[in-house]
C-alpha positions, 0 to 999 in steps of 0.5 A, spaced: 500 500 500 502 506 498 503 511 503 499 518 503 502 525 502 505 528 508 502 535 510 505 541 508 511 542 513 512 550 511 508 556 513 506 559 506 504 566 506 500 568 503 497 561 504 492 560 498 493 566 493 498 570 490 496 577 488 498 581 482 496 588 482 496 592 475 497 596 471 501 590 467 505 594 462 511 593 467 513 587 471 509 586 477 512 583 483 509 579 489 512 576 495 511 569 497 514 567 504 516 560 506 517 559 514 520 553 517 517 551 524 520 544 524 527 542 527 529 539 520 532 543 514 527 543 508 528 543 501 523 547 496 521 548 489 516 553 486 513 551 480 507 554 475 503 552 470 505 558 466 513 558 466 514 563 460 509 569 464 513 569 471 520 569 473 521 566 480 527 568 485 529 563 488 525 558 485 528 552 489 533 552 495 533 550 502 529 553 508 533 552 515 530 550 521 526 556 524 528 560 518 524 564 513 526 565 506 522 570 501 521 568 494 520 574 489 515 572 484 515 577 478 509 577 473 512 579 466 508 585 462 502 582 458 496 583 454 493 577 455 486 574 454 483 574 461 481 566 460 488 564 460 490 568 466 484 564 470 489 558 469 495 561 472 497 557 478 503 556 483 505 550 487 510 550 492 513 543 493 517 541 499 521 535 502 525 534 508 532 535 506 538 529 507 544 530 511 548 531 505 546 534 498 550 533 492 545 534 486 539 538 487 536 536 481 538 528 482 535 529 489 528 531 486 528 526 481 529 520 486 524 523 491 519 518 493 512 521 492 510 519 499 516 524 501 513 530 497 509 536 501 505 540 496 501 547 497 497 550 491 496 557 490 492 560 485 493 567 482 489 573 483 490 579 478 487 586 481 486 592 476 488 599 478 482 603 480 480 608 475 480 615 478 473 619 476 474 625 472 469 631 473 468 635 467 470 642 467 465 647 464 467 654 462 463 657 468 468 653 472 474 655 469 472 663 468 467 663 474 460 665 474 460 672 477 467 674 473 463 671 466 457 675 468 461 682 469 465 681 463 459 680 459 456 686 462 462 690 461 462 688 454 455 690 452 456 697 455 463 698 450 459 695 444 453 700 445 459 706 446 462 704 440 455 704 436 454 711 439 461 714 437 460 711 430 453 715 429 456 721 432 462 721 428 457 720 421 453 726 423 459 730 424 462 728 417 455 730 414 455 737 418 462 738 416 461 736 408 455 741 409 459 747 412 465 746 407 460 748 401 458 755 405 462 761 405 464 764 411 464 758 415 471 756 415 472 757 423 466 753 424 468 748 420 475 747 423 472 747 430 467 741 427 474 738 424 477 738 431 471 735 434 471 730 429 478 728 430 477 727 437 471 723 436 475 718 432 481 718 437 476 716 442 473 711 438 479 708 436 481 707 444 474 704 445 475 699 440 482 698 442 480 696 449 474 692 446 479 688 443 483 687 449 477 685 453 475 680 448 481 677 448 481 676 455 474 673 455 476 668 450 482 666 453 
């Protein structure tokens, strides 16, 4: 009659799952901790169902009595089918080490199945949490009160421009009429000076309007 397998002598942390937290565009490392509470030295070997996807260091060795060994399990960058990831599993295989070991590979090949202690762990892949982005409206950027004040100021400036344009047109008309009348050169000069002043004011208002519009649109 064949002997049944022995219970795992090592304390494995985590005991059932190896978690990998994304994003998975770079190497993601998880740690296994093997602790030997017994009075004997234990040799171990780490196996996986997807050897091309992982790099394990160290993947085999010894855990001395009352000692702990940390195993780094490195998941390589991937963009795989989620169904394939569900098949990824690990197994920590151990046995009590003989007094002298010359060839570790030969030791495992010649080991009796009854001497082996196995612990299986499944892989869990956690996607990073996405931070919700709140859409920013124009009113949030510029501020509602500021936007309202700018709109009122712009409307006042546009009305002032229209008024100056109307007065400038009237002055041009009167000036043309005075040019055709004798003895009206003095009045014509006054009107011309007034017209020039109105043109300068109109240009200044237009300049201020342009600056205000540029500020609001930016």
